[in-house]
C-alpha positions in Angstrom: -142.0 -1.7 113.9 -141.7 1.2 111.4 -140.7 3.6 114.2 -137.9 1.2 115.2 -136.7 1.1 111.5 -136.8 4.9 111.3 -135.0 5.3 114.6 -132.2 2.9 113.4 -132.0 4.8 110.1 -131.7 8.1 112.0 -129.0 6.8 114.3 -127.1 5.5 111.2 -127.4 8.9 109.5 -126.0 10.6 112.6 -123.0 8.3 112.7 -122.3 8.3 108.9 -120.5 11.7 108.9 -118.3 10.5 111.7 -117.4 7.4 109.8 -116.6 9.4 106.7 -114.4 11.7 108.7 -112.6 8.7 110.3 -112.1 7.1 106.9 -110.8 10.3 105.4 -108.4 10.7 108.3 -107.2 7.1 107.9 -106.7 7.6 104.1 -104.7 10.8 104.8 -102.4 9.0 107.2 -101.9 6.1 104.7 -101.1 8.7 102.0 -98.6 10.5 104.3 -97.0 7.2 105.2 -96.6 6.2 101.5 -95.2 9.7 100.7 -92.7 9.3 103.6 -91.7 5.9 102.4 -91.2 7.1 98.9 -89.1 10.1 100.0 -86.9 7.8 102.2 -86.4 5.4 99.3 -85.6 8.3 96.9 -83.1 9.7 99.4 -81.5 6.2 99.7 -81.2 6.0 95.9 -79.6 9.4 95.7 -77.1 8.5 98.4 -76.2 5.3 96.6 -75.8 7.2 93.3 -73.5 9.8 95.0 -71.5 7.0 96.7 -71.1 5.2 93.3 -70.2 8.4 91.5 -67.6 9.3 94.1 -66.1 5.9 94.1 -65.9 5.7 90.3 -63.0 7.2 88.5 -64.4 10.2 86.7 -62.1 9.8 83.7 -65.1 9.6 81.4 -68.0 11.5 83.1 -70.3 11.4 80.1 -70.2 7.6 80.0 -71.1 7.4 83.7 -74.0 9.8 83.2 -75.3 7.7 80.3 -75.0 4.6 82.4 -77.0 6.1 85.3 -79.6 7.5 82.9 -80.0 4.0 81.4 -80.5 2.5 84.9 -83.0 5.3 85.8 -85.0 4.4 82.6 -84.9 0.7 83.5 -86.2 1.5 87.0 -89.0 3.7 85.5 -90.0 0.8 83.2 -89.6 -1.6 86.2 -87.2 -3.8 84.3 -84.9 -6.2 86.1 -81.2 -5.6 86.2 -79.3 -8.8 85.6 -75.7 -8.5 86.8 
């Protein structure tokens, strides 16, 4: 009985590093996917900003920059924009 328990424990110890490696690999993939999603959303936001800036009349550039700065702060604080 004791030998069966020891044998099971040894088998578990042999597989434990493999499981840790697999879990680490899965976590790395999840991290890379989150990083890619963040970069894509950041690119999308920058494209939208460029599009808005090009479509606005740049008669008062400082006011436009203050406006975008305010929106950026709201996004950072996760506030809703009610239009």
